[in-house]
C-alpha positions in Angstrom: -19.6 39.0 -61.6 -19.3 40.0 -65.3 -21.0 37.7 -67.9 -20.4 38.0 -71.6 -22.2 36.3 -74.4 -19.5 34.9 -76.6 -21.6 33.5 -79.4 -25.0 32.0 -80.0 -26.8 30.4 -82.9 -30.3 29.1 -83.4 -30.5 25.7 -84.9 -33.8 25.6 -86.9 -33.8 21.8 -86.8 -33.7 21.8 -83.0 -36.4 24.3 -82.1 -38.3 23.5 -79.0 -42.1 23.6 -79.5 -44.1 24.3 -76.4 -47.6 23.0 -75.8 -49.0 25.7 -73.6 -49.2 23.4 -70.5 -46.9 24.6 -67.8 -46.2 21.0 -66.5 -45.6 19.6 -70.0 -43.5 22.6 -71.2 -41.3 22.4 -68.1 -40.5 18.7 -68.9 -39.8 19.6 -72.5 -37.4 22.4 -71.5 -35.7 20.2 -68.9 -35.2 17.4 -71.3 -33.5 19.8 -73.8 -31.4 21.6 -71.3 -27.6 21.0 -71.7 -25.2 22.4 -69.2 -21.5 22.1 -69.4 -20.4 22.0 -65.7 -16.8 21.7 -66.8 -15.1 22.9 -69.9 -11.7 21.4 -70.4 -10.6 24.7 -71.9 -10.9 26.3 -68.5 -8.0 24.2 -67.1 -5.8 24.9 -70.0 -6.0 28.7 -70.3 -2.8 30.4 -71.6 -2.9 32.9 -68.8 -2.8 30.4 -66.0 0.5 30.0 -64.1 2.0 26.7 -63.0 3.1 27.1 -59.3 5.5 24.1 -59.7 7.2 25.6 -62.7 7.3 29.0 -61.1 8.9 27.6 -57.9 11.5 25.6 -59.9 12.5 28.7 -62.0 13.1 30.8 -58.9 14.9 28.0 -57.1 17.4 28.0 -59.9 17.6 31.7 -60.6 15.9 34.0 -57.9 13.4 36.3 -59.6 12.9 34.0 -62.7 9.6 32.6 -61.3 8.4 36.1 -60.5 9.1 37.1 -64.1 7.1 34.1 -65.2 4.3 35.3 -62.9 4.6 38.8 -64.2 5.4 40.2 -60.8 8.1 42.5 -62.2 9.0 44.5 -59.1 9.2 41.5 -56.9 11.5 39.8 -59.5 13.6 42.9 -59.4 14.0 42.7 -55.7 15.2 39.1 -55.7 17.6 39.7 -58.6 19.1 42.7 -56.9 19.5 40.8 -53.6 21.1 37.9 -55.4 23.6 40.2 -57.2 24.5 42.0 -54.0 25.1 38.7 -52.1 27.2 37.1 -54.9 29.3 40.3 -55.2 29.7 40.4 -51.4 30.7 36.7 -51.2 33.3 37.0 -54.0 34.7 40.3 -52.8 35.2 39.3 -49.2 36.6 35.9 -50.2 39.2 37.6 -52.3 39.9 40.0 -49.4 40.4 37.0 -47.1 42.9 35.5 -49.6 44.8 38.7 -49.9 44.9 39.2 -46.1 46.0 35.5 -45.6 48.9 36.0 -48.0 49.9 39.1 -46.2 50.0 37.7 -42.7 51.7 34.5 -43.9 54.4 36.6 -45.6 54.7 38.7 -42.4 55.4 35.6 -40.3 58.0 34.2 -42.8 59.5 37.7 -43.6 61.7 36.4 -46.3 63.7 39.6 -46.6 64.7 39.5 -42.9 67.3 36.9 -42.1 66.0 36.8 -38.5 62.4 36.2 -39.8 59.5 37.5 -37.6 58.7 34.0 -36.5 61.2 31.2 -36.7 60.7 27.5 -35.9 64.5 27.3 -35.1 64.0 30.0 -32.4 61.0 28.1 -31.1 63.0 24.9 -30.9 65.8 26.6 -29.1 63.4 28.1 -26.6 61.7 24.7 -26.1 65.0 22.9 -25.4 66.3 25.6 -23.1 63.2 26.0 -20.9 61.6 22.6 -21.1 64.7 20.3 -21.3 67.4 22.3 -19.5 69.3 23.0 -22.7 69.8 19.3 -23.5 72.4 19.5 -26.3 71.7 16.0 -27.6 68.0 16.8 -28.1 68.8 20.2 -29.7 71.1 18.5 -32.2 68.3 16.0 -33.1 65.8 18.7 -33.7 68.0 21.3 -35.4 69.6 19.4 -38.3 71.4 22.3 -39.9 73.1 25.5 -38.7 73.2 27.1 -42.1 71.6 30.5 -41.6 71.1 30.8 -45.4 68.5 28.1 -45.3 64.9 29.0 -44.3 64.2 28.0 -40.6 61.7 25.3 -41.6 64.3 23.5 -43.7 66.7 23.3 -40.8 64.3 21.3 -38.5 63.6 17.6 -38.1 59.9 18.0 -37.7 59.3 14.6 -36.2 61.8 15.2 -33.4 60.3 18.6 -32.8 56.8 17.3 -32.4 58.0 14.5 -30.2 59.7 17.1 -27.9 56.8 19.5 -27.7 55.2 19.7 -24.2 52.2 22.0 -25.0 48.7 21.1 -25.9 49.4 21.2 -29.7 52.0 19.9 -32.1 53.2 22.4 -34.8 52.2 21.3 -38.3 54.8 21.5 -41.1 55.5 24.9 -42.6 53.1 26.1 -45.2 50.0 24.4 -43.8 47.1 26.5 -42.7 47.3 25.3 -39.1 51.0 26.2 -39.0 50.1 29.9 -39.5 47.1 29.7 -37.3 48.9 28.2 -34.3 51.9 30.5 -34.2 49.6 33.5 -33.8 47.0 31.8 -31.5 48.7 29.7 -28.8 51.1 31.0 -26.2 53.3 27.9 -26.4 54.7 29.3 -29.7 55.4 32.8 -28.3 59.1 32.0 -28.0 59.4 31.8 -31.8 58.8 35.5 -32.3 61.9 37.6 -32.8 60.8 40.3 -30.3 59.9 37.8 -27.5 61.6 38.6 -24.1 59.5 36.5 -21.7 62.0 33.8 -21.1 60.3 30.7 -19.5 57.0 32.7 -19.2 55.5 32.0 -22.6 52.3 33.7 -21.6 53.9 37.0 -22.4 52.6 38.4 -25.7 55.2 40.3 -27.8 54.2 43.2 -30.1 54.8 41.1 -33.2 52.7 38.2 -31.8 49.9 40.6 -31.1 50.1 42.4 -34.5 50.2 39.1 -36.3 47.1 37.8 -34.4 45.3 41.0 -35.5 46.2 40.4 -39.2 45.0 36.8 -39.0 41.8 37.8 -37.2 41.1 40.3 -40.0 41.4 37.6 -42.6 39.0 35.4 -40.6 36.5 38.3 -40.5 36.6 38.6 -44.3 36.0 34.9 -44.8 33.2 35.0 -42.2 31.5 37.8 -44.2 31.9 35.8 -47.4 30.4 32.7 -45.8 27.5 34.7 -44.4 26.8 36.0 -47.9 26.9 32.5 -49.3 24.3 31.4 -46.7 22.2 34.4 -47.7 22.4 33.2 -51.4 20.8 29.9 -50.4 18.2 31.7 -48.3 17.4 34.0 -51.2 16.9 31.0 -53.6 14.5 29.4 -51.0 12.5 32.6 -50.3 12.2 33.4 -54.0 11.0 29.8 -54.8 8.4 30.0 -52.0 7.2 33.4 -53.1 7.0 32.3 -56.7 4.8 29.4 -55.8 2.5 31.6 -53.8 2.6 34.3 -56.5 1.5 31.8 -59.2 -1.3 30.6 -57.0 -2.3 34.2 -56.2 -2.3 35.0 -60.0 -4.6 32.1 -60.7 -7.0 33.0 -57.9 -7.2 36.6 -59.0 -8.7 35.4 -62.4 -11.4 32.8 -62.0 -12.7 31.8 -65.4 -15.8 29.6 -65.9 -17.4 28.4 -69.2 -20.9 27.2 -69.4 -23.8 26.8 -71.9 -26.9 28.6 -70.6 -30.5 28.2 -72.0 -32.0 31.5 -73.2 -35.7 31.7 -73.7 -36.7 33.4 -76.9 -40.1 34.0 -78.6 -39.5 31.0 -80.8 -38.1 28.6 -78.3 -35.0 28.1 -76.2 -31.5 28.7 -77.5 -28.3 27.3 -75.9 -25.8 30.1 -75.7 -22.2 29.5 -74.6 -21.2 32.2 -72.1 -17.9 33.3 -70.5 -18.2 34.2 -66.9 -15.2 36.1 -65.5 -14.8 37.1 -61.9 -12.0 39.4 -60.8 -11.0 39.5 -57.2 -9.3 42.6 -55.8 
Protein backbone atom coordinates (compact mmCIF):
# COMPACT_ATOMS: atom_id res chain seq x y z
CA UNK A 1 0.00 0.00 0.00
CA UNK A 2 1.39 3.43 -0.96
CA UNK A 3 -0.18 6.45 0.73
CA UNK A 4 0.51 10.01 -0.39
CA UNK A 5 -0.50 13.25 1.28
CA UNK A 6 -2.06 15.29 -1.46
CA UNK A 7 -2.70 18.47 0.44
CA UNK A 8 -3.51 19.70 3.96
CA UNK A 9 -4.37 22.98 5.54
CA UNK A 10 -4.91 23.98 9.12
CA UNK A 11 -7.99 26.08 9.70
CA UNK A 12 -7.33 28.42 12.66
CA UNK A 13 -11.03 28.86 13.25
CA UNK A 14 -11.59 25.11 13.63
CA UNK A 15 -8.80 24.14 16.04
CA UNK A 16 -9.59 21.35 18.45
CA UNK A 17 -8.81 22.26 22.04
CA UNK A 18 -8.18 19.28 24.31
CA UNK A 19 -8.98 19.29 28.04
CA UNK A 20 -6.38 16.85 29.26
CA UNK A 21 -8.97 14.26 30.18
CA UNK A 22 -8.64 11.10 28.08
CA UNK A 23 -12.36 10.36 28.19
CA UNK A 24 -13.38 13.93 27.35
CA UNK A 25 -10.71 14.40 24.68
CA UNK A 26 -11.70 11.17 22.89
CA UNK A 27 -15.28 12.42 22.64
CA UNK A 28 -14.07 15.79 21.30
CA UNK A 29 -11.89 14.16 18.66
CA UNK A 30 -14.64 11.70 17.71
CA UNK A 31 -17.18 14.50 17.26
CA UNK A 32 -14.78 16.41 15.00
CA UNK A 33 -13.68 13.40 12.90
CA UNK A 34 -14.88 13.46 9.31
CA UNK A 35 -14.30 10.53 7.05
CA UNK A 36 -15.20 10.38 3.41
CA UNK A 37 -15.91 6.73 2.86
CA UNK A 38 -16.66 7.38 -0.76
CA UNK A 39 -15.38 10.08 -3.03
CA UNK A 40 -17.38 10.52 -6.23
CA UNK A 41 -14.14 11.31 -8.03
CA UNK A 42 -13.02 7.73 -7.49
CA UNK A 43 -15.69 6.41 -9.81
CA UNK A 44 -14.98 8.94 -12.51
CA UNK A 45 -11.24 8.68 -12.93
CA UNK A 46 -10.00 9.34 -16.47
CA UNK A 47 -7.86 6.20 -16.34
CA UNK A 48 -10.74 3.80 -15.70
CA UNK A 49 -11.95 1.73 -18.66
CA UNK A 50 -15.53 0.90 -19.53
CA UNK A 51 -15.87 -2.87 -20.15
CA UNK A 52 -19.09 -2.29 -22.13
CA UNK A 53 -17.52 0.29 -24.42
CA UNK A 54 -14.42 -1.84 -24.83
CA UNK A 55 -16.50 -4.89 -25.78
CA UNK A 56 -18.63 -2.95 -28.27
CA UNK A 57 -15.57 -1.49 -29.96
CA UNK A 58 -13.99 -4.90 -30.45
CA UNK A 59 -17.29 -6.43 -31.58
CA UNK A 60 -17.33 -3.87 -34.40
CA UNK A 61 -13.60 -3.86 -35.19
CA UNK A 62 -11.48 -6.61 -33.59
CA UNK A 63 -8.60 -5.04 -31.70
CA UNK A 64 -10.30 -1.65 -31.21
CA UNK A 65 -11.30 -2.47 -27.65
CA UNK A 66 -7.77 -3.63 -26.92
CA UNK A 67 -6.42 -0.30 -28.21
CA UNK A 68 -8.86 1.46 -25.88
CA UNK A 69 -7.57 -0.75 -23.02
CA UNK A 70 -3.98 0.04 -24.05
CA UNK A 71 -3.28 -3.66 -24.63
CA UNK A 72 -1.30 -2.93 -27.76
CA UNK A 73 0.16 -6.32 -28.55
CA UNK A 74 -3.17 -8.09 -28.02
CA UNK A 75 -4.79 -5.53 -30.32
CA UNK A 76 -2.15 -6.29 -32.93
CA UNK A 77 -2.94 -10.00 -32.79
CA UNK A 78 -6.67 -9.51 -33.37
CA UNK A 79 -6.09 -7.00 -36.17
CA UNK A 80 -3.63 -9.33 -37.89
CA UNK A 81 -6.02 -12.30 -37.59
CA UNK A 82 -8.90 -10.21 -38.98
CA UNK A 83 -6.83 -9.05 -41.94
CA UNK A 84 -5.69 -12.60 -42.70
CA UNK A 85 -9.23 -13.99 -42.52
CA UNK A 86 -10.72 -11.26 -44.71
CA UNK A 87 -7.95 -11.72 -47.27
CA UNK A 88 -8.49 -15.49 -47.28
CA UNK A 89 -12.27 -15.17 -47.64
CA UNK A 90 -12.04 -12.76 -50.58
CA UNK A 91 -9.18 -14.57 -52.31
CA UNK A 92 -10.77 -18.01 -52.21
CA UNK A 93 -14.22 -16.70 -53.13
CA UNK A 94 -12.66 -15.17 -56.24
CA UNK A 95 -10.83 -18.42 -56.94
CA UNK A 96 -14.13 -20.27 -56.66
CA UNK A 97 -15.76 -17.87 -59.13
CA UNK A 98 -12.92 -18.29 -61.62
CA UNK A 99 -12.97 -22.06 -61.27
CA UNK A 100 -16.75 -22.13 -61.71
CA UNK A 101 -16.51 -20.12 -64.90
CA UNK A 102 -13.81 -22.49 -66.12
CA UNK A 103 -15.72 -25.74 -65.57
CA UNK A 104 -18.96 -24.29 -66.96
CA UNK A 105 -17.15 -23.24 -70.12
CA UNK A 106 -15.57 -26.68 -70.31
CA UNK A 107 -18.99 -28.33 -70.27
CA UNK A 108 -20.45 -25.98 -72.89
CA UNK A 109 -17.23 -25.85 -74.98
CA UNK A 110 -18.54 -23.20 -77.36
CA UNK A 111 -15.64 -23.67 -79.78
CA UNK A 112 -16.42 -27.35 -80.25
CA UNK A 113 -19.57 -28.04 -82.34
CA UNK A 114 -19.83 -31.39 -80.57
CA UNK A 115 -19.64 -29.72 -77.12
CA UNK A 116 -18.24 -31.69 -74.20
CA UNK A 117 -21.68 -32.18 -72.71
CA UNK A 118 -24.83 -31.86 -74.81
CA UNK A 119 -28.43 -32.00 -73.64
CA UNK A 120 -29.38 -33.14 -77.17
CA UNK A 121 -27.03 -36.12 -76.83
CA UNK A 122 -28.48 -36.85 -73.40
CA UNK A 123 -32.04 -36.71 -74.81
CA UNK A 124 -31.08 -39.10 -77.62
CA UNK A 125 -29.54 -41.52 -75.13
CA UNK A 126 -32.64 -41.27 -72.90
CA UNK A 127 -35.08 -42.04 -75.73
CA UNK A 128 -32.90 -44.84 -77.14
CA UNK A 129 -32.32 -46.79 -73.94
CA UNK A 130 -35.34 -45.88 -71.82
CA UNK A 131 -38.05 -45.66 -74.52
CA UNK A 132 -36.80 -48.03 -77.24
CA UNK A 133 -36.09 -45.22 -79.69
CA UNK A 134 -39.63 -43.87 -79.67
CA UNK A 135 -39.49 -41.42 -82.63
CA UNK A 136 -42.58 -39.51 -81.57
CA UNK A 137 -41.13 -38.82 -78.12
CA UNK A 138 -37.79 -37.84 -79.62
CA UNK A 139 -39.48 -35.31 -81.91
CA UNK A 140 -41.34 -33.79 -78.98
CA UNK A 141 -38.13 -33.37 -77.00
CA UNK A 142 -35.76 -32.28 -79.78
CA UNK A 143 -37.52 -29.36 -81.44
CA UNK A 144 -34.73 -28.35 -83.82
CA UNK A 145 -32.13 -30.25 -85.83
CA UNK A 146 -30.11 -27.13 -86.61
CA UNK A 147 -26.54 -27.96 -85.54
CA UNK A 148 -25.65 -24.26 -85.53
CA UNK A 149 -27.88 -23.68 -82.53
CA UNK A 150 -26.56 -24.41 -79.04
CA UNK A 151 -27.92 -27.77 -77.79
CA UNK A 152 -29.93 -26.12 -75.00
CA UNK A 153 -31.87 -24.07 -77.58
CA UNK A 154 -32.91 -27.18 -79.49
CA UNK A 155 -34.72 -28.84 -76.59
CA UNK A 156 -38.26 -28.62 -75.25
CA UNK A 157 -37.30 -28.67 -71.58
CA UNK A 158 -40.75 -29.55 -70.27
CA UNK A 159 -40.93 -32.64 -72.52
CA UNK A 160 -37.41 -33.65 -71.52
CA UNK A 161 -38.18 -33.41 -67.79
CA UNK A 162 -41.41 -35.35 -68.25
CA UNK A 163 -39.51 -38.18 -69.97
CA UNK A 164 -36.64 -38.42 -67.47
CA UNK A 165 -36.63 -41.66 -65.50
CA UNK A 166 -33.79 -40.96 -63.09
CA UNK A 167 -33.96 -39.53 -59.59
CA UNK A 168 -33.49 -35.97 -60.80
CA UNK A 169 -34.83 -33.62 -63.46
CA UNK A 170 -32.31 -31.53 -65.35
CA UNK A 171 -32.74 -27.78 -64.66
CA UNK A 172 -32.55 -25.34 -67.60
CA UNK A 173 -29.15 -24.51 -69.03
CA UNK A 174 -27.27 -21.81 -67.14
CA UNK A 175 -28.57 -22.63 -63.68
CA UNK A 176 -26.13 -23.70 -61.00
CA UNK A 177 -27.88 -27.05 -60.56
CA UNK A 178 -27.59 -27.76 -64.28
CA UNK A 179 -23.80 -27.65 -64.11
CA UNK A 180 -23.73 -29.56 -60.84
CA UNK A 181 -25.95 -32.45 -61.96
CA UNK A 182 -24.20 -33.20 -65.26
CA UNK A 183 -20.97 -33.82 -63.35
CA UNK A 184 -22.46 -35.52 -60.33
CA UNK A 185 -25.17 -38.02 -61.31
CA UNK A 186 -24.66 -41.05 -63.52
CA UNK A 187 -28.04 -40.61 -65.19
CA UNK A 188 -26.48 -37.74 -67.19
CA UNK A 189 -23.40 -39.71 -68.26
CA UNK A 190 -24.84 -40.25 -71.75
CA UNK A 191 -24.57 -36.54 -72.50
CA UNK A 192 -20.74 -36.54 -72.50
CA UNK A 193 -19.11 -36.66 -75.92
CA UNK A 194 -16.72 -39.50 -74.97
CA UNK A 195 -19.36 -41.74 -73.37
CA UNK A 196 -19.31 -45.33 -74.67
CA UNK A 197 -21.29 -47.18 -72.02
CA UNK A 198 -24.52 -47.66 -73.95
CA UNK A 199 -27.38 -48.50 -71.59
CA UNK A 200 -24.93 -48.82 -68.68
CA UNK A 201 -24.90 -45.21 -67.55
CA UNK A 202 -22.88 -46.12 -64.46
CA UNK A 203 -19.79 -46.01 -66.68
CA UNK A 204 -17.79 -42.83 -66.09
CA UNK A 205 -16.10 -41.35 -69.13
CA UNK A 206 -12.79 -39.44 -68.87
CA UNK A 207 -14.49 -36.11 -69.59
CA UNK A 208 -17.13 -36.78 -66.92
CA UNK A 209 -14.38 -37.60 -64.42
CA UNK A 210 -12.26 -34.57 -65.35
CA UNK A 211 -15.24 -32.24 -65.15
CA UNK A 212 -16.20 -33.59 -61.72
CA UNK A 213 -12.70 -32.80 -60.51
CA UNK A 214 -12.94 -29.23 -61.81
CA UNK A 215 -16.25 -28.71 -60.06
CA UNK A 216 -14.93 -30.27 -56.85
CA UNK A 217 -11.99 -27.86 -56.88
CA UNK A 218 -14.38 -24.91 -57.13
CA UNK A 219 -16.34 -26.25 -54.16
CA UNK A 220 -13.12 -26.58 -52.17
CA UNK A 221 -12.31 -22.92 -52.85
CA UNK A 222 -15.77 -21.83 -51.74
CA UNK A 223 -15.56 -24.00 -48.62
CA UNK A 224 -12.27 -22.38 -47.67
CA UNK A 225 -13.81 -18.95 -48.16
CA UNK A 226 -16.84 -19.91 -46.05
CA UNK A 227 -14.60 -21.22 -43.27
CA UNK A 228 -12.70 -17.92 -43.27
CA UNK A 229 -15.99 -16.01 -42.97
CA UNK A 230 -16.94 -18.13 -39.95
CA UNK A 231 -13.50 -17.36 -38.55
CA UNK A 232 -14.20 -13.63 -38.94
CA UNK A 233 -17.31 -13.92 -36.78
CA UNK A 234 -15.40 -15.93 -34.19
CA UNK A 235 -12.59 -13.36 -34.18
CA UNK A 236 -15.11 -10.57 -33.50
CA UNK A 237 -16.63 -12.58 -30.65
CA UNK A 238 -13.30 -13.49 -29.06
CA UNK A 239 -11.98 -9.96 -29.40
CA UNK A 240 -15.10 -8.53 -27.73
CA UNK A 241 -14.89 -11.04 -24.87
CA UNK A 242 -11.19 -10.39 -24.34
CA UNK A 243 -11.76 -6.62 -24.46
CA UNK A 244 -14.37 -6.80 -21.68
CA UNK A 245 -12.04 -8.94 -19.60
CA UNK A 246 -9.10 -6.65 -20.42
CA UNK A 247 -10.96 -3.52 -19.28
CA UNK A 248 -11.95 -5.24 -16.04
CA UNK A 249 -8.39 -6.40 -15.55
CA UNK A 250 -7.10 -2.87 -16.18
CA UNK A 251 -9.44 -1.42 -13.56
CA UNK A 252 -8.59 -4.11 -11.02
CA UNK A 253 -4.87 -3.49 -11.44
CA UNK A 254 -5.29 0.10 -10.31
CA UNK A 255 -7.38 0.47 -7.15
CA UNK A 256 -7.76 4.11 -6.15
CA UNK A 257 -9.25 5.27 -2.85
CA UNK A 258 -9.70 8.80 -1.60
CA UNK A 259 -10.32 9.58 2.05
CA UNK A 260 -9.81 12.34 4.61
CA UNK A 261 -7.72 11.22 7.57
CA UNK A 262 -7.29 12.99 10.91
CA UNK A 263 -3.66 13.79 11.72
CA UNK A 264 -2.79 14.67 15.29
CA UNK A 265 -0.48 17.66 15.63
CA UNK A 266 0.87 19.57 18.57
CA UNK A 267 -1.84 22.17 18.22
CA UNK A 268 -4.76 19.86 17.51
CA UNK A 269 -6.09 17.55 14.82
CA UNK A 270 -5.93 18.42 11.14
CA UNK A 271 -8.09 16.73 8.48
CA UNK A 272 -5.77 15.79 5.62
CA UNK A 273 -7.13 14.49 2.27
CA UNK A 274 -4.98 11.52 1.20
CA UNK A 275 -4.72 9.46 -1.95
CA UNK A 276 -4.21 5.74 -1.38
CA UNK A 277 -3.06 3.80 -4.41
CA UNK A 278 -2.72 0.02 -4.48
CA UNK A 279 -1.04 -1.65 -7.41
CA UNK A 280 -1.58 -5.36 -7.96
CA UNK A 281 0.96 -7.37 -9.93
